[in-house]
C-alpha positions as CSV (number, residue, x, y, z in Angstrom):
1,M,-30.7,-1.7,-1.7
2,A,-29.5,1.4,0.2
3,A,-25.8,1.6,1.2
4,R,-25.2,1.1,4.9
5,T,-23.8,4.1,6.7
6,L,-23.6,2.7,10.2
7,P,-21.2,-0.2,11.0
8,D,-22.8,-3.5,11.9
9,A,-22.0,-5.5,15.0
10,R,-19.3,-7.5,13.3
11,Q,-17.4,-4.4,12.2
12,L,-17.6,-2.9,15.7
13,A,-16.4,-6.2,17.2
14,L,-13.5,-6.2,14.8
15,A,-12.6,-2.6,15.5
16,R,-12.6,-3.3,19.3
17,A,-10.4,-6.3,18.8
18,L,-7.9,-4.3,16.7
19,D,-7.8,-1.6,19.4
20,R,-7.2,-4.1,22.2
21,S,-4.5,-6.1,20.4
22,E,-1.1,-4.5,20.1
23,P,0.0,-6.9,17.3
24,L,-3.2,-6.3,15.3
25,A,-3.0,-2.6,15.9
26,G,0.5,-2.6,14.6
27,L,-0.5,-4.5,11.5
28,L,-3.3,-2.2,10.8
29,Q,-1.0,0.8,11.2
30,R,1.4,-0.7,8.6
31,V,-1.5,-1.3,6.2
32,R,-2.5,2.3,6.6
33,E,1.0,3.6,6.0
34,S,1.5,1.4,3.0
35,R,-1.7,2.9,1.5
36,Q,-0.5,6.4,2.4
37,R,2.8,5.8,0.6
38,F,1.0,4.5,-2.4
39,D,-1.3,7.5,-2.5
40,A,1.8,9.7,-2.5
41,I,3.4,8.0,-5.5
42,A,0.2,7.2,-7.5
43,P,0.2,10.5,-9.4
44,L,3.7,9.6,-10.8
45,L,2.5,6.4,-12.3
46,P,1.4,6.4,-15.9
47,Q,-2.3,6.2,-16.3
48,A,-2.1,2.8,-18.1
49,L,0.0,1.3,-15.3
50,R,-1.8,2.8,-12.3
51,A,-4.7,0.3,-12.3
52,G,-2.3,-2.6,-12.3
53,V,-0.3,-1.5,-9.2
54,R,-1.4,-1.7,-5.6
55,P,0.3,-1.2,-2.2
56,G,1.8,-4.3,-0.6
57,P,3.4,-5.2,2.7
58,L,5.5,-2.7,4.7
59,D,8.0,-3.7,7.3
60,E,11.2,-2.4,8.8
61,L,13.3,-3.7,5.9
62,R,11.2,-2.8,2.8
63,W,7.9,-1.7,1.2
64,S,6.4,-3.8,-1.5
65,L,4.5,-2.7,-4.6
66,L,2.4,-5.4,-6.2
67,V,2.0,-5.3,-9.9
68,D,-0.2,-7.4,-12.2
69,H,2.4,-8.2,-15.0
70,A,6.1,-8.2,-15.8
71,A,6.0,-5.2,-18.2
72,G,4.5,-3.1,-15.3
73,A,7.2,-4.4,-13.0
74,A,9.9,-3.4,-15.5
75,K,8.5,0.2,-15.7
76,L,8.3,0.5,-11.9
77,R,11.9,-0.6,-11.6
78,Q,12.9,2.2,-14.0
79,M,10.9,4.7,-11.8
80,L,12.4,3.6,-8.5
81,P,14.7,6.6,-8.0
82,E,11.8,9.0,-8.6
83,L,9.4,7.0,-6.3
84,Q,12.0,7.0,-3.5
85,S,12.5,10.7,-3.9
86,V,8.8,11.5,-3.5
87,L,8.6,9.3,-0.4
88,G,11.5,11.1,1.0
89,E,9.8,14.5,0.3
90,H,6.8,13.2,2.3
91,G,9.1,12.4,5.3
92,W,9.1,8.6,5.0
93,P,12.3,6.7,5.7
94,Q,13.6,5.1,2.6
95,P,13.7,1.4,3.0
96,P,14.1,-0.3,-0.4
97,I,11.0,-0.7,-2.5
98,R,10.4,-4.2,-3.6
99,I,8.5,-4.8,-6.9
100,K,6.6,-8.0,-6.8
101,I,4.6,-9.5,-9.7
102,Q,1.3,-10.7,-8.3
103,P,-1.6,-11.0,-10.8
104,R,-5.0,-10.4,-9.4
105,A,-7.1,-13.5,-8.9
Protein backbone atom coordinates (compact mmCIF):
# COMPACT_ATOMS: atom_id res chain seq x y z
CA MET A 1 0.00 0.00 0.00
CA ALA A 2 1.45 3.37 -1.03
CA ALA A 3 1.79 6.16 1.55
CA ARG A 4 -0.70 8.99 1.22
CA THR A 5 0.83 12.32 0.39
CA LEU A 6 -2.33 14.40 0.15
CA PRO A 7 -4.53 15.02 3.18
CA ASP A 8 -7.93 13.40 3.10
CA ALA A 9 -11.21 15.26 3.68
CA ARG A 10 -11.20 14.54 7.43
CA GLN A 11 -7.74 16.03 7.86
CA LEU A 12 -8.73 19.11 5.91
CA ALA A 13 -11.89 19.54 7.97
CA LEU A 14 -9.87 19.23 11.18
CA ALA A 15 -7.31 21.76 9.95
CA ARG A 16 -10.11 24.23 9.12
CA ALA A 17 -11.70 23.71 12.54
CA LEU A 18 -8.39 24.37 14.25
CA ASP A 19 -7.87 27.52 12.22
CA ARG A 20 -11.33 28.85 13.06
CA SER A 21 -11.35 28.07 16.76
CA GLU A 22 -9.20 30.28 18.95
CA PRO A 23 -9.10 27.80 21.87
CA LEU A 24 -8.15 24.92 19.57
CA ALA A 25 -5.56 27.02 17.78
CA GLY A 26 -4.04 27.94 21.15
CA LEU A 27 -3.94 24.29 22.17
CA LEU A 28 -2.27 23.33 18.91
CA GLN A 29 0.31 26.10 19.41
CA ARG A 30 1.13 24.82 22.92
CA VAL A 31 1.52 21.27 21.56
CA ARG A 32 3.90 22.53 18.88
CA GLU A 33 5.93 24.54 21.37
CA SER A 34 6.14 21.58 23.73
CA ARG A 35 7.53 19.50 20.86
CA GLN A 36 10.02 22.24 19.93
CA ARG A 37 11.25 22.45 23.52
CA PHE A 38 11.67 18.70 23.60
CA ASP A 39 13.60 18.77 20.34
CA ALA A 40 15.95 21.34 21.90
CA ILE A 41 16.75 19.18 24.94
CA ALA A 42 16.66 15.73 23.32
CA PRO A 43 20.36 15.79 22.35
CA LEU A 44 21.23 16.15 26.07
CA LEU A 45 19.36 13.01 27.05
CA PRO A 46 21.36 9.81 27.35
CA GLN A 47 20.59 7.50 24.43
CA ALA A 48 19.16 4.81 26.73
CA LEU A 49 16.75 7.33 28.26
CA ARG A 50 15.71 9.24 25.15
CA ALA A 51 13.20 6.66 23.89
CA GLY A 52 11.43 6.67 27.27
CA VAL A 53 10.86 10.43 27.45
CA ARG A 54 8.31 12.48 25.54
CA PRO A 55 7.01 16.03 25.64
CA GLY A 56 3.99 16.67 27.79
CA PRO A 57 1.60 19.55 28.45
CA LEU A 58 2.79 23.15 28.41
CA ASP A 59 0.95 25.98 30.10
CA GLU A 60 1.78 29.33 31.69
CA LEU A 61 2.94 27.69 34.92
CA ARG A 62 5.08 24.76 33.77
CA TRP A 63 6.15 22.35 31.07
CA SER A 64 5.88 18.62 31.66
CA LEU A 65 8.14 15.85 30.51
CA LEU A 66 6.57 12.40 30.53
CA VAL A 67 8.84 9.49 31.32
CA ASP A 68 8.17 5.75 31.23
CA HIS A 69 9.71 4.75 34.59
CA ALA A 70 10.94 6.01 37.96
CA ALA A 71 14.64 5.51 37.18
CA GLY A 72 14.30 7.76 34.12
CA ALA A 73 12.45 10.35 36.18
CA ALA A 74 15.27 10.38 38.74
CA LYS A 75 17.86 10.95 36.01
CA LEU A 76 15.80 13.76 34.48
CA ARG A 77 15.51 15.46 37.87
CA GLN A 78 19.31 15.41 38.13
CA MET A 79 19.52 17.02 34.69
CA LEU A 80 16.98 19.80 35.33
CA PRO A 81 19.51 22.66 35.68
CA GLU A 82 21.13 21.70 32.37
CA LEU A 83 17.76 21.31 30.62
CA GLN A 84 16.58 24.71 31.91
CA SER A 85 19.80 26.29 30.71
CA VAL A 86 19.38 24.97 27.17
CA LEU A 87 15.78 26.17 27.05
CA GLY A 88 16.94 29.62 28.14
CA GLU A 89 19.60 29.63 25.41
CA HIS A 90 16.80 29.00 22.89
CA GLY A 91 14.89 32.00 24.25
CA TRP A 92 12.08 30.18 26.03
CA PRO A 93 10.89 31.50 29.37
CA GLN A 94 11.81 29.23 32.19
CA PRO A 95 8.69 27.97 33.88
CA PRO A 96 9.52 24.95 36.02
CA ILE A 97 9.83 21.60 34.28
CA ARG A 98 7.61 18.98 35.81
CA ILE A 99 8.72 15.35 35.52
CA LYS A 100 5.79 12.97 35.43
CA ILE A 101 5.99 9.19 35.35
CA GLN A 102 3.52 7.95 32.78
CA PRO A 103 4.20 4.51 31.33
CA ARG A 104 3.09 4.00 27.74
CA ALA A 105 -0.02 1.94 27.29
